[in-house]
N, C-alpha and C positions, 0 to 999 in steps of 0.2 A: 430473905423475903422471896416469895415465889413470883413468877411472872403473872401478869394479868391475862385476861381472856384474849386480847389482841396479840400479845406476845406468844402465848401458847399456840394460837392458830398460825402465827407467822413461823414459829419453830417447826410445827408439824408440816406445813406446806413447803418450807425450805428444805427439810430432810427429804420429803417426797420428790420435790423438783430436782434436787441434786442426785437422787437415785436414778431418775429418768435421764438426767444429764450424763451420769456415769455410763448408763447403758448405751446412749447415743455416742459417747466417746469410744466405747468398745466397738460399736458398729463401724465407725470411721476407721478405727485401727484394723478391723477385719477387712474392710474394703481395700485399704492400702496394701495389706499383705496379699490379698487375692490378686489385685492389679499387678503387683510385683512378680508373683508366681506365674500368673497367666500371660505375662507380656510375651512369652514365647519367642516368635521370630523377631520381634522388635528389639530383643536383647542380643540378637546375633551381631558379632563383631563387625562384619562387613556392612550390615545394614546401618549400624550405629555410625560407621564412618561416612556412609552416604548421607545420613541425616545431619551430620555435622556440617554439611555443605548448605543446608537450608537454614538461613539466618533470619531471625525475627527481631530486628532492632537490637542486635548484640547478643541475643539468646538463641542458641542453635536448637533445632527440633529434637536432636538427640538428648540434649540437656532437659528439655521440656518433658520428653517421654519418660526419662529415668527419674525425674524429680517429682512428678505429680504423685506417684505412689508413696514416695518418701515423705512428701508434704502431708498426705493423708494420715500416714502412720504417726508422724510427729504431732500433728494437730489432735489426733485421737488420744495420744498419751497426755498431752497438755490438758485436754478437757477432763480426762480422768483425774488428774492431779487437782485441778480447780474444783471439780465436783466434790472430791474428798475434803478439800479445805472448807467448802461451804457447809457440807454436812457436819463435819467435826465442829466448826465454829458455832453452828446452830445448836447441836446437842450439848456442848459444853459451855455455851453462852460466852464465847470469847469474842469480845467486841472488836478488838484490833484485827482479828482474823476475818471477821465479818466485813469490816470496812475494806480491807485489802481485797477480799473476794468480790465485793460490790464494785470496786474501782476496776478490777480486772474484767469483770463481766461487762461493765459500761464500755471499756475500751474495745473489747471483743465485738460488742454489738455495733459500735460505730465503724470498726474496721470491716465487718461483714457487709454492712449496708453500703459502704464505699466501694468494696470489691464488686458487689452485685450491680451497682449503678455503673461502674467503670466497664464491666463486662457487657452490659446491655448497650452501652454507647459505642464500644469498640469492637463488638463481635464481628460485624460484617467486614470491617477494615482488617481485622486479624485474619479472617478466612481468605480475604483477597490477597493479603501479603503472603500467606502460606502457599496458596495456589501458585502465585507468581514466582516465588522462590523455588518451589518444586519444579516448575516448568523450566526455569533457567538451569537448574541442576540436571534436568532430563536431557537437555541438548547435548550433553557429553556422552550419551548412551551409544555403545558401539556394537550391539547385537548379542545374541545368545551365546555365541562361541568366543566372544572376547574375554580376555583375562584381566583387564585393568580393574582396579579397586572399585571405581565408581560403577562400572557396568555390572560387575559381579553382585554388588549391593542391590542394584535395580532388579536383576534377575531373581535373586533370592527373595526380594520383597514381593515380586509378582507371584511367586509360588507360595511363599509363606502366608501372605495376606489375601491370596486368591483374587488378585487384581491385575490391572494392566494399564500402563501409562499413568498419567496424572489424573485426567478427568475421564478416561476410558475411550479407547479408539472404536470406530465403527465405519461403516461404508460412507457415512456422511462426514466423518472427522478423521483425517489421516494424521494422527497425532505424532507418528514417527517420522513424518516428512521433515521436521525441523531438527532431527537428531543427526549425529555423525554417521549413524548406520544407514541413513537414507540413500547414500551414494553407492552402497555395496549390497543392498538387500535384494536386488533382482526383482522377482515377481511377488515376493513376500510383502504383505502389508503389516504384519505383526511378527515378532520373533516367536520361536517355539516355546519359550518360557512363559508366554501368555496363553498357551494352550492348556486345557485342563488335564491333559494326559501327561504333561511334563512334571518331572520330579526334580528335587535338588541334585540327584546323582546322574540325571540323563539329559538335562535341558540343553547342555552345550553341544551334544552330539546327535540328539534326536531330531525327528522331523515329522510333520503332519500337514501336508499341503492343503487339505480341505479346511484346516484351521488357519494356517498362516496366510493363505491367499483368499479364502472365502468367508472368514469369520464364523466358522462352524465349531461348536464345542470349545469356545474360548472364554477367557476370563473378561467379562464385559465391564465389571465395576472398576472405576478409576481408583488409583492408590490413595489419593487424598480422601475420597469417600470411604474407602476401606479403613483407613487409620481413624478417621472421624467416627465411624461406626463402632470401632473398638473402644474409643473413649466414651462414646455415647451409651454403651451398654451399662456403664457404671454411673452415668450422670443422673438418671432418674432417682436411684436410691440416694445419691449424694445430695441432690436438690431437696428431696423430702426430709432428709436428716438435717440439712442446713436450715430449712424453714422451721422445723421443730425446735432446733437449737436456738434460733432467734427468739421464738416465743418463750421458751423456757428461761433464756437468759434475762429477758425483760422482767418476767414475774419473779425470778430469783433475785434480781437486783432490788426490786420493790420490797419483797419480804425481808431481805437482809437489812435494809434501812429501817423497816418497821420494827424488827427485832432489836436492832441497836437502840432505837428510841425507847423501847419498853425496858431494856436492860438498864438504861440510865434512870428511868423513872423508879424502877424497883431497887436500885442501888446494888445490883449484882454485877457490876463491871469487873471484868477480869483483865 
């Protein structure tokens, strides 16, 4: 027996929805791959060692940086598999597959709503914790010419992310006054690694007094803001995709149940 009008419509829309779901999964996969490839300086060994010292309730910033792109890739692959399951179940009228698909979609929907609500409630607190942890790690900074692991990591971060300090030093904020370097910096207010003319191969030996003493031609953005901006360049696309996925998941779940009911009525249960 063939499906009724409601079942045929549900099948059509379920295939259409899962085609869109598949494309969004591919988009998340691409975003994750691009994030991983474009991480650039954040994948530097010395900088990752530095970020390991920034702890967010048991999770280091290095782990967070390296895991987000991997999470996006895994989520994209998972969505592709689920979309394929939904489309196949609809085309072949496999009720058990449609039920599993609908349950997975329901769980995904609830999980995503919970994550969004948690992030909205915790965002300011998380930003405050990250800034505080970075500031504590920054106290061990020893100047552009120092060779210790932590200081080298900070200097490479300044150059690679085009930033300086944690929130960004200026005439009104002597951010380096609280670091180990403060007692030996002389007239310098910022290290040469904060100057735009510095490179990864000359920051330890170079100098530019107009920059280090007068804040001319220096990297004014704080490193917290620079890292935040790096994440944020992908967030708009991720948020739009997540919103579309939420809407598609809801309608996909509804049409899956409608099709299951029609399959029962028409006696075409597989």
